[in-house]
C-alpha positions in Angstrom: 130.9 63.4 109.4 134.5 62.3 109.4 136.5 59.1 110.2 139.9 58.7 111.7 141.0 56.6 108.7 139.5 55.4 105.5 141.5 53.0 103.5 141.4 52.4 99.7 143.0 49.2 98.4 144.0 49.7 94.8 144.5 53.4 95.5 146.5 54.2 92.4 144.1 52.6 90.0 141.5 54.5 88.0 138.6 53.9 90.4 140.7 53.8 93.6 142.5 57.1 93.1 139.3 59.0 92.3 137.6 57.4 95.3 140.6 58.2 97.6 141.1 61.8 96.4 137.5 62.8 96.4 136.8 61.3 99.8 139.8 63.2 101.1 138.4 66.3 99.5 135.3 65.7 101.7 137.6 66.1 104.7 138.0 62.4 105.4 141.4 61.1 106.3 142.3 58.7 103.6 145.2 56.2 103.1 145.5 54.8 99.6 147.2 51.4 99.5 148.8 50.1 96.3 151.6 47.7 95.5 152.9 49.7 92.6 155.8 51.7 94.0 156.4 53.6 90.7 152.8 54.9 90.6 153.0 56.0 94.3 156.3 57.8 93.7 154.9 59.4 90.6 151.8 60.7 92.4 153.9 62.1 95.2 155.9 64.1 92.5 152.7 65.3 90.9 152.5 62.9 88.0 149.3 60.8 87.9 149.4 57.3 86.3 146.5 58.2 83.9 144.6 61.2 82.6 141.3 62.1 84.2 139.7 65.5 84.0 139.9 67.4 87.3 141.7 64.7 89.2 145.2 66.1 89.4 143.9 69.2 91.2 142.1 67.2 93.8 145.0 64.8 94.4 147.5 67.7 94.8 145.3 69.6 97.1 144.5 66.6 99.4 148.1 65.4 99.5 149.4 68.8 100.4 146.9 69.3 103.2 147.6 65.9 104.6 144.2 64.4 104.1 145.4 61.9 101.5 148.5 59.7 101.8 149.8 56.6 100.1 151.3 53.4 101.4 152.6 50.0 100.2 152.1 48.5 103.7 148.7 46.9 104.5 149.4 47.4 108.2 148.9 51.1 107.7 145.2 50.3 107.3 144.9 48.4 110.6 142.9 51.1 112.3 140.7 52.1 109.4 137.0 52.0 110.0 136.1 51.7 106.3 138.3 50.2 103.6 137.2 50.4 99.9 138.3 47.6 97.7 139.1 49.0 94.2 141.2 46.2 92.6 140.8 44.7 89.1 138.5 41.8 88.2 139.7 41.0 84.7 138.1 38.3 82.5 139.5 34.8 82.5 139.7 32.9 79.2 136.2 31.5 79.9 134.6 34.9 80.6 134.5 34.4 84.3 135.6 37.3 86.5 139.0 36.8 88.1 138.4 37.5 91.8 141.9 36.6 93.0 142.8 40.2 93.8 139.5 40.7 95.6 140.1 37.7 97.8 143.8 38.4 98.5 143.0 42.0 99.4 140.2 41.2 101.8 142.2 38.3 103.4 145.3 40.5 103.9 143.1 43.3 105.3 141.4 40.9 107.7 144.8 39.7 109.0 145.9 43.3 109.8 142.8 45.2 111.1 142.6 45.6 114.9 139.2 47.2 115.2 135.8 46.6 113.5 136.1 47.5 109.8 133.7 47.7 106.9 135.3 46.2 103.8 133.5 47.8 100.9 133.8 46.3 97.4 133.7 49.0 94.7 135.0 46.6 92.1 132.5 44.9 89.8 132.0 41.3 90.9 129.6 38.5 90.3 126.4 38.2 92.4 127.1 36.3 95.6 130.7 37.5 96.0 130.2 39.4 99.3 128.4 36.4 100.7 131.1 34.0 99.6 133.8 36.3 100.9 132.1 36.4 104.3 132.0 32.6 104.4 135.6 32.5 103.3 136.7 34.7 106.1 134.6 32.7 108.7 136.2 29.5 107.6 139.7 31.0 108.2 138.6 32.6 111.5 139.3 36.0 110.0 135.8 37.5 110.3 136.2 39.0 113.8 136.7 42.6 112.6 135.6 42.5 109.0 132.1 43.1 107.7 131.5 43.0 103.9 129.6 45.7 102.1 128.9 46.1 98.3 129.0 49.6 96.9 129.5 49.3 93.2 131.1 52.3 91.3 129.4 54.0 88.4 132.3 56.3 87.3 132.9 56.8 83.6 136.4 57.2 82.4 137.0 60.8 81.4 134.3 62.1 83.7 135.1 60.1 86.8 135.6 63.0 89.1 132.4 64.7 87.9 130.5 61.4 88.3 131.7 61.2 91.9 130.3 64.6 92.8 127.2 64.2 90.7 126.1 60.5 90.8 122.9 59.4 89.2 122.4 57.1 92.2 124.2 55.4 95.0 123.8 51.7 95.6 124.8 50.0 98.8 124.3 46.3 99.7 124.8 44.8 103.1 123.1 42.7 105.7 122.8 45.7 108.0 121.0 48.9 107.0 123.0 51.0 109.5 126.2 49.9 107.7 124.6 50.7 104.3 123.6 54.2 105.5 127.1 54.8 106.9 128.7 54.2 103.5 126.1 56.2 101.5 126.4 59.1 103.9 130.1 59.3 103.3 129.7 61.0 99.9 126.0 61.2 99.1 125.0 64.6 97.6 121.6 66.1 98.5 118.6 64.7 96.7 120.5 61.9 95.0 118.6 58.6 95.0 120.0 55.9 97.3 119.3 52.2 97.0 120.0 50.3 100.2 119.6 46.6 99.5 121.1 43.2 99.8 124.6 42.1 98.7 123.4 40.2 95.6 121.1 43.0 94.5 123.8 45.6 94.7 126.3 43.4 92.8 123.8 42.6 90.1 122.7 46.2 89.6 126.2 47.1 88.4 126.5 44.1 86.1 123.0 44.5 84.7 123.5 48.3 84.1 126.5 47.6 82.0 124.9 44.8 80.2 121.9 47.0 79.3 124.2 49.7 78.0 126.0 47.2 75.9 122.7 45.9 74.5 121.7 49.4 73.4 125.0 49.8 71.5 124.7 46.4 69.8 121.0 47.1 69.0 121.7 50.3 67.1 124.7 48.7 65.4 122.5 45.9 64.1 120.0 48.5 62.9 122.9 50.3 61.1 123.4 47.2 58.9 119.9 47.5 57.5 120.3 51.3 57.1 123.3 50.7 54.8 121.2 48.3 52.6 118.1 50.5 52.3 119.7 53.9 52.0 118.7 55.2 55.5 120.9 57.2 57.9 121.3 55.5 61.3 122.1 58.9 62.9 118.7 60.2 62.0 117.1 56.9 63.2 118.9 57.2 66.5 117.7 60.7 67.0 114.2 59.8 66.0 113.9 57.0 68.5 116.1 58.6 71.2 113.7 61.5 71.6 111.3 59.0 73.0 111.9 59.4 76.8 111.4 55.7 77.2 114.5 55.1 75.1 116.6 58.4 75.4 119.5 59.4 73.3 122.3 57.8 75.3 124.3 54.8 74.0 122.5 54.6 70.6 125.3 55.9 68.4 126.3 53.4 65.8 130.0 52.7 65.3 132.6 50.1 65.8 131.0 48.8 69.1 131.8 48.9 72.7 135.1 48.1 74.4 137.3 49.3 77.3 137.9 47.9 80.7 134.2 47.5 81.8 131.4 46.8 79.3 132.7 43.7 77.5 134.3 42.3 80.7 131.1 42.7 82.7 128.9 41.3 79.9 131.1 38.2 79.7 131.0 37.8 83.5 127.2 38.0 83.5 127.0 35.4 80.6 129.2 33.1 82.7 126.9 33.4 85.7 124.0 32.4 83.4 125.9 29.4 82.3 126.6 28.4 85.9 122.9 28.8 86.7 122.1 26.6 83.6 120.3 29.4 81.8 120.8 30.3 78.2 121.6 34.0 78.0 120.3 34.4 74.4 120.1 38.2 74.3 123.4 38.8 76.1 125.3 36.4 73.8 123.8 38.1 70.8 125.0 41.5 72.1 128.5 40.1 72.3 128.3 38.6 68.8 127.0 41.8 67.2 129.8 43.7 68.9 132.5 41.4 67.5 130.8 41.7 64.1 131.2 45.4 64.1 135.0 45.1 64.5 135.2 42.8 61.6 132.8 45.0 59.5 135.0 48.1 59.7 138.0 46.2 58.3 135.8 44.7 55.6 134.7 48.3 54.6 138.3 49.1 54.0 138.9 46.0 52.0 135.9 46.7 49.8 137.3 50.0 48.9 140.9 49.1 48.5 140.5 45.6 47.0 143.1 44.2 49.3 145.0 45.4 52.4 148.2 43.7 51.4 150.9 46.4 51.2 148.4 49.2 51.9 149.4 52.1 54.1 146.6 52.9 56.6 146.4 55.8 59.1 144.5 54.8 62.2 143.0 57.8 64.1 142.4 57.0 67.7 143.8 54.2 69.9 142.1 55.0 73.2 138.9 53.1 73.6 137.0 56.4 73.9 137.7 60.1 73.8 139.0 62.0 76.9 141.0 59.1 78.2 144.4 57.5 77.6 143.1 54.0 78.4 143.9 51.5 75.7 143.0 48.4 77.9 140.7 46.1 76.0 140.2 48.8 73.4 138.3 47.7 70.2 141.1 49.4 68.3 143.6 46.8 69.3 142.0 43.8 67.5 141.1 46.0 64.6 144.7 47.1 64.2 146.0 43.6 64.6 143.5 42.5 62.0 144.9 45.1 59.6 148.4 43.9 60.3 147.5 40.3 59.7 146.1 41.2 56.3 149.4 42.8 55.3 148.7 46.5 55.9 151.2 48.9 57.2 149.7 50.9 60.1 150.4 54.4 61.3 148.7 55.3 64.6 147.8 58.7 66.0 146.0 59.7 69.2 145.8 63.0 71.1 146.6 61.4 74.4 148.4 58.1 73.5 151.7 58.7 71.7 153.5 55.4 71.7 153.1 51.6 72.1 154.9 51.9 75.5 152.5 54.7 76.7 149.6 52.4 75.7 151.0 49.8 78.0 151.7 47.4 75.2 154.7 45.5 73.9 156.2 45.9 70.4 155.2 42.3 69.8 151.6 43.1 70.2 151.6 45.9 67.6 154.5 44.9 65.3 155.6 47.5 62.8 153.1 50.2 64.0 154.5 53.7 63.7 153.2 56.4 66.0 152.9 60.0 64.7 151.5 62.8 66.8 149.9 64.9 64.1 146.9 63.4 62.3 147.9 65.3 59.1 151.4 63.8 59.2 150.0 60.4 60.0 147.8 60.6 56.9 150.7 61.7 54.7 150.8 59.5 51.5 148.4 56.9 53.0 145.9 54.8 51.1 143.2 55.5 53.7 142.3 57.0 57.1 140.4 54.8 59.6 138.8 56.7 62.4 138.2 54.6 65.5 137.9 57.1 68.4 135.5 60.1 68.4 138.0 62.7 69.6 137.0 66.4 69.3 140.3 67.0 67.6 139.1 64.8 64.7 135.8 66.5 64.4 137.6 69.8 64.0 140.1 68.6 61.3 140.8 70.8 58.3 139.4 68.3 55.7 141.0 70.0 52.8 144.4 69.8 54.4 143.7 66.1 55.3 142.8 65.3 51.7 146.0 66.9 50.5 148.0 64.7 52.9 146.4 61.5 51.6 147.6 59.6 48.6 144.1 58.2 48.1 141.2 60.3 49.4 139.5 57.5 51.4 138.2 57.9 55.0 136.4 55.0 56.7 134.8 56.4 59.8 133.9 54.1 62.6 132.4 57.0 64.6 130.3 58.9 61.9 132.0 62.2 62.7 131.2 63.9 59.4 128.5 64.7 56.9 128.5 62.5 53.8 127.5 65.3 51.4 130.1 67.7 52.8 132.8 65.1 52.4 131.8 64.6 48.8 132.3 68.3 48.2 135.9 67.9 49.3 136.3 65.0 46.8 136.7 62.4 49.6 135.4 58.9 49.4 133.7 58.8 52.8 132.4 55.5 54.3 130.7 55.5 57.7 128.6 53.1 59.7 124.9 52.8 58.8 125.0 55.9 56.6 
């Protein structure tokens, strides 16, 4: 089943590019629209704006065979039957989702399309957004050719391409079941569950999914605090409860908490919706509070071992918010590093995929004085401590003896619990984890 044209607005972003390339791989004719000329030119030259396993091959193949193209002109989407909206919905200062890019994208599309078009929101939005957008278009007499559909994405950074081909479920919300089926049938693998529902249900499913995952993380992090006091190992606790199929092993690893471009943002958005509905979101607020506490606690562990951070040299292992991605947006590592700096520490950063402040998309003012060194052993040279913040495979496989020889003070504070406490003692390393 193919379409003359499928459009993707935000087509150079993380979700948009995966959506565009994979739909083209399914033999759909896809035009990816984006306002970032540099990203488009880079992609045409074979340089993707971010790292994502398996994506480069799909992009190159579909660009070369003519099924995927890029544009900066909205008019190139005028004959598209389906246009996916994959733009950002960042948090405002009050936690509310900023929908300005959603509204401007849909309005611009409505002004250009010449035939009936399904405008499909992949971005994470508050419940009621599709309904309000429909009313917005009707008020401006722009609804003639546009029908709103909600089709939230469930792609994880680092495994986004795999998640596209092997989704756990597909959720589509609209006022017309035929439209919902049309979207699901575009990319639905055999035997994958499909939920065809209303706009509001589809929008909330995405938000509630992320809120529940955040809750699991904060729950096990709170349990880790008690483990440290009573001499238990939170990793064993996690495995013991995770083997219960009602709980499962996913998202119950204690550490420095959740971050990145989705979980925290979506949790804040959901809390804001509770406030607007005059409901006290007690559990969700606690999830956010516990998460913030974990970021503070990891710095306090360093201080407890060193006495003070003033004038101390700290090597930070990992700046991306999780392994297998170069995304530093809203990473928990940023406030932690800034906290170290504010307390007078000198920070050296290392990350397998992020090599500089510029590559992280940050300014020198945001991370003043931070030195970037590619090798973790060189980064640890003559340092007072190593602070591990991202669970990279490269760190799990470190030569611990060599790392110890690099350090001035054999102290490792591990926010990801990558190592065995007893093994580290054998190396003569003072090893401090989370909940162990």
